[in-house]
Backbone as CSV, one residue per row, in Angstrom:
resi,resn,N_x,N_y,N_z,CA_x,CA_y,CA_z,C_x,C_y,C_z
1,UNK,111.588,44.433,95.252,112.686,44.229,94.321,113.639,45.412,94.349
2,UNK,113.086,46.616,94.480,113.981,47.777,94.498,114.839,47.785,95.757
3,UNK,114.296,47.291,96.863,115.098,47.219,98.088,116.254,46.240,97.912
4,UNK,116.005,45.112,97.248,117.088,44.157,96.998,118.132,44.743,96.063
5,UNK,117.712,45.554,95.110,118.659,46.131,94.163,119.508,47.221,94.803
6,UNK,118.914,47.995,95.718,119.684,49.093,96.303,120.477,48.672,97.540
7,UNK,119.840,47.946,98.454,120.501,47.518,99.691,120.213,46.037,99.894
8,UNK,121.001,45.211,99.274,120.740,43.771,99.289,120.736,43.208,100.696
9,UNK,121.729,43.537,101.506,121.863,42.932,102.827,120.745,43.373,103.772
10,UNK,120.317,44.616,103.666,119.207,45.093,104.498,117.920,44.383,104.094
11,UNK,117.662,44.283,102.801,116.460,43.608,102.323,116.509,42.115,102.650
12,UNK,117.659,41.500,102.536,117.802,40.087,102.875,117.539,39.857,104.355
13,UNK,118.057,40.734,105.196,117.824,40.627,106.637,116.346,40.798,106.958
14,UNK,115.683,41.749,106.298,114.254,41.958,106.525,113.447,40.741,106.088
15,UNK,113.769,40.177,104.932,113.056,38.993,104.453,113.304,37.801,105.377
16,UNK,114.528,37.630,105.816,114.848,36.534,106.735,114.113,36.707,108.059
17,UNK,114.019,37.928,108.537,113.291,38.204,109.774,111.822,37.838,109.629
18,UNK,111.204,38.171,108.501,109.806,37.808,108.270,109.615,36.296,108.253
19,UNK,110.518,35.591,107.609,110.415,34.132,107.536,110.595,33.509,108.917
20,UNK,111.572,33.975,109.674,111.795,33.436,111.019,110.632,33.758,111.948
21,UNK,110.068,34.949,111.845,108.933,35.321,112.686,107.719,34.460,112.368
22,UNK,107.450,34.206,111.101,106.325,33.343,110.725,106.558,31.917,111.213
23,UNK,107.783,31.428,111.089,108.098,30.072,111.554,107.907,29.951,113.058
24,UNK,108.406,30.922,113.796,108.259,30.880,115.258,106.793,30.970,115.654
25,UNK,106.022,31.818,114.980,104.606,31.962,115.304,103.854,30.662,115.069
26,UNK,104.117,29.985,113.961,103.467,28.704,113.701,103.883,27.642,114.720
27,UNK,105.150,27.613,115.082,105.641,26.655,116.069,104.980,26.911,117.422
28,UNK,104.892,28.195,117.821,104.279,28.549,119.091,102.785,28.202,119.078
29,UNK,102.102,28.484,117.980,100.674,28.170,117.860,100.436,26.664,118.023
30,UNK,101.275,25.870,117.390,101.150,24.410,117.491,101.321,23.945,118.929
31,UNK,102.301,24.487,119.621,102.546,24.067,120.998,101.449,24.517,121.941
32,UNK,100.929,25.736,121.733,99.924,26.268,122.657,98.575,25.585,122.458
33,UNK,98.144,25.438,121.211,96.797,24.948,120.969,96.692,23.439,120.801
34,UNK,97.756,22.782,120.395,97.686,21.348,120.148,98.628,20.532,121.015
35,UNK,99.322,21.188,121.915,100.262,20.484,122.781,99.556,19.872,123.974
36,UNK,100.296,19.121,124.779,99.692,18.499,125.960,99.372,19.547,127.022
37,UNK,98.398,19.221,127.877,98.049,20.106,128.986,99.114,19.931,130.061
38,UNK,99.765,21.018,130.426,100.878,20.927,131.376,100.485,21.300,132.793
39,UNK,99.317,21.908,132.988,98.867,22.296,134.330,97.517,21.642,134.606
40,UNK,97.382,21.059,135.786,96.157,20.334,136.124,94.943,21.248,136.220
41,UNK,95.134,22.495,136.659,93.985,23.375,136.829,93.353,23.744,135.489
42,UNK,94.092,23.602,134.397,93.534,23.897,133.082,92.481,22.854,132.702
43,UNK,92.642,21.642,133.167,91.667,20.585,132.880,90.303,20.885,133.485
44,UNK,90.275,21.699,134.546,89.018,22.013,135.226,88.288,23.207,134.626
45,UNK,88.834,23.829,133.580,88.159,24.976,132.972,86.832,24.530,132.370
46,UNK,85.761,25.280,132.617,84.471,24.896,132.020,84.407,25.300,130.547
47,UNK,83.492,24.653,129.830,83.262,25.036,128.446,82.538,26.373,128.405
48,UNK,82.375,26.908,127.196,81.667,28.172,127.044,80.209,28.020,127.428
49,UNK,79.662,29.064,128.038,78.240,29.054,128.359,77.449,29.461,127.121
50,UNK,76.140,29.324,127.206,75.268,29.686,126.076,75.393,31.178,125.773
51,UNK,75.488,32.006,126.810,75.621,33.447,126.611,76.927,33.786,125.885
52,UNK,78.021,33.144,126.262,79.305,33.396,125.594,79.278,32.932,124.144
53,UNK,78.681,31.772,123.893,78.560,31.298,122.506,77.719,32.249,121.672
54,UNK,76.631,32.753,122.256,75.769,33.700,121.543,76.530,34.978,121.206
55,UNK,77.302,35.479,122.156,78.095,36.686,121.896,79.092,36.460,120.767
56,UNK,79.785,35.343,120.769,80.760,35.059,119.718,80.094,34.904,118.364
57,UNK,78.937,34.261,118.335,78.232,34.099,117.064,77.770,35.445,116.522
58,UNK,77.247,36.308,117.398,76.812,37.637,116.952,77.990,38.471,116.454
59,UNK,79.109,38.400,117.157,80.296,39.131,116.704,80.790,38.604,115.363
60,UNK,80.785,37.291,115.185,81.219,36.704,113.915,80.287,37.113,112.784
61,UNK,78.979,37.143,113.058,78.027,37.581,112.030,78.280,39.034,111.644
62,UNK,78.564,39.874,112.623,78.876,41.277,112.331,80.135,41.423,111.489
63,UNK,81.152,40.650,111.793,82.398,40.705,111.020,82.160,40.239,109.591
64,UNK,81.415,39.149,109.421,81.110,38.678,108.072,80.281,39.694,107.298
65,UNK,79.303,40.307,107.965,78.469,41.305,107.292,79.308,42.485,106.819
66,UNK,80.177,42.989,107.694,81.026,44.116,107.302,82.019,43.731,106.218
67,UNK,82.465,42.488,106.225,83.396,42.049,105.194,82.724,41.869,103.849
68,UNK,81.480,41.405,103.863,80.773,41.160,102.601,80.024,42.383,102.102
69,UNK,79.560,43.245,103.001,78.761,44.394,102.598,79.161,45.614,103.437
70,UNK,80.309,46.256,103.139,80.790,47.376,103.952,80.177,48.731,103.590
71,UNK,79.296,48.777,102.597,78.768,50.044,102.096,78.108,50.900,103.177
72,UNK,77.269,50.370,104.066,76.660,51.246,105.078,77.678,51.956,105.961
73,UNK,78.703,51.256,106.365,79.721,51.874,107.225,80.538,52.884,106.436
74,UNK,80.893,52.545,105.202,81.661,53.480,104.383,80.861,54.734,104.068
75,UNK,79.564,54.604,103.816,78.726,55.775,103.578,78.643,56.653,104.821
76,UNK,78.597,56.045,105.986,78.526,56.796,107.224,79.837,57.557,107.470
77,UNK,80.962,56.970,107.081,82.264,57.589,107.304,82.673,58.555,106.193
78,UNK,81.910,58.613,105.114,82.294,59.415,103.955,82.448,60.899,104.307
79,UNK,81.521,61.453,105.075,81.589,62.874,105.422,82.809,63.177,106.278
80,UNK,83.095,62.325,107.238,84.246,62.546,108.111,85.554,62.440,107.333
81,UNK,85.653,61.447,106.486,86.872,61.276,105.697,87.040,62.430,104.716
82,UNK,85.931,62.885,104.121,86.002,64.042,103.234,86.481,65.280,103.960
83,UNK,86.018,65.474,105.198,86.463,66.620,105.990,87.955,66.513,106.329
84,UNK,88.411,65.308,106.704,89.838,65.123,106.999,90.694,65.368,105.760
85,UNK,90.222,64.912,104.611,90.958,65.169,103.375,91.006,66.654,103.065
86,UNK,89.907,67.351,103.288,89.879,68.794,103.029,90.826,69.537,103.955
87,UNK,90.932,69.080,105.199,91.849,69.729,106.140,93.301,69.420,105.806
88,UNK,93.583,68.221,105.326,94.964,67.848,105.055,95.450,68.378,103.710
89,UNK,94.533,68.615,102.773,94.898,69.140,101.459,94.039,70.373,101.165
90,UNK,94.392,71.534,101.735,93.523,72.715,101.559,93.458,73.221,100.121
91,UNK,94.437,72.897,99.314,94.417,73.407,97.932,93.485,72.611,97.048
92,UNK,93.129,71.385,97.446,92.243,70.557,96.629,90.793,70.720,97.082
93,UNK,89.880,70.527,96.166,88.453,70.596,96.488,88.033,69.303,97.183
94,UNK,86.959,69.384,97.948,86.445,68.200,98.648,85.832,67.261,97.635
95,UNK,86.190,65.988,97.753,85.685,64.962,96.840,84.340,64.481,97.345
96,UNK,83.344,64.504,96.500,81.999,64.041,96.904,81.687,62.750,96.256
């Protein structure tokens, strides 16, 4: 809102750019994933193998685990982040 109040045309252009980019992305996604097959060699692509499916399932499980329970990773990164904060703000004490 403050951008619209101070520089209306710049903020309007930025908002219009976001809307056009989202529209183009959705249009492109529709054409790529749901459009007709235009090359014959694409029809010959094999389906995923069992190993590839297993890898994708394991990766998806890891992403869900980190999204639902990020505490182990955050606890592991706490010391490093505390050190970076101490280096960037030498006048402040390290937060524990």
